[in-house]
N, C-alpha and C positions, 0 to 999 in steps of 0.2 A: 504494500500500500504506500503510495507516494504522498508526502505532505506538500504543502504549498511551496516550501523552499526547494524541494526536489523537483517539482514541476517547473519552477522558474529556472533552475540549474540546467535542466535538460532541454528546455524549450527556447532558450535565448543564448546568443553568443556571449562570450566572456565580457566584451567591452560594454555591453548594455546592462549587466547585472547590478552594478553598484548604483547607478541612478535609479533603477527600478526599485531596489530595496529601500533607497532613501524616500522615494515617493510613497511606497507602500507603508513604510514606517510612519510617515507624516499623516497618512490617511487615518491611522488609529487614534490620532490626537484631535481634540476639538479645534474648530477654526480659530478660536481666540488664542490658543497656545501653540500654534504651528510654527510661528517665528522662533519662539524660544526652544521648541523641540529641535528645529533645524540647527540652531546655534549649538545646542548641547551635542548633537550628533557630530557636527564638524569639530568641536573642541576635543572630543574624545578621539576622533580620527587624527587630529594634529598631535595630540599627546602620544598616540601610538607611533606616528612617524618620527617624533623626537626620540622616543625610546629606541626605535630601529637605528636612527643615526648615531645615538650614543653607543649602542651595542656594536655597531660597525666601526666606530672610532676606537673603542677599547679592545675589541676582539678582532684581530685581522684575518683569522681563518674562517671560511664560510661555514664549516661544520660547527664551530663554537657559536657563531652568530645564530645559526638555526636552533641550537639547543637553548640559547639565551632567550630567543623569541618564543619558542614553544614551551619553555619552562613554566611561565605563569598559567598556561592553559591547564596544567595539572590541577591547580586549585579549583578552577571552574568545573573540571570533570569530577573532582571529589565532592564539590557542592551539589552537582547534579545527581550524583548517585545517592 
C-alpha cells in the first residue's frame, strides 16, 4: 500500500518534488498562518544547509560527512519506534 509520499516519489521527477512538498505542507496550515509556516520551513532548511557546510568544512572525507549527516536521523528513528 502506497502512502501519499510514495505516490509523489514515484509519480514526479526529482526536480519537482521539493516545491510540491512545500506547497502540500502549506496547504495543511490555515490561510492566516501560511506566511509564517513558509518562513519556518525555509529557516529549518537553511539550518540544515549550514550544518552540511560545517560538516564538510570539519570533515574532509565524504564517508565521514555522510555519517555526520545521517547520525542525527538515528534519534528520529528511535523516537518513531
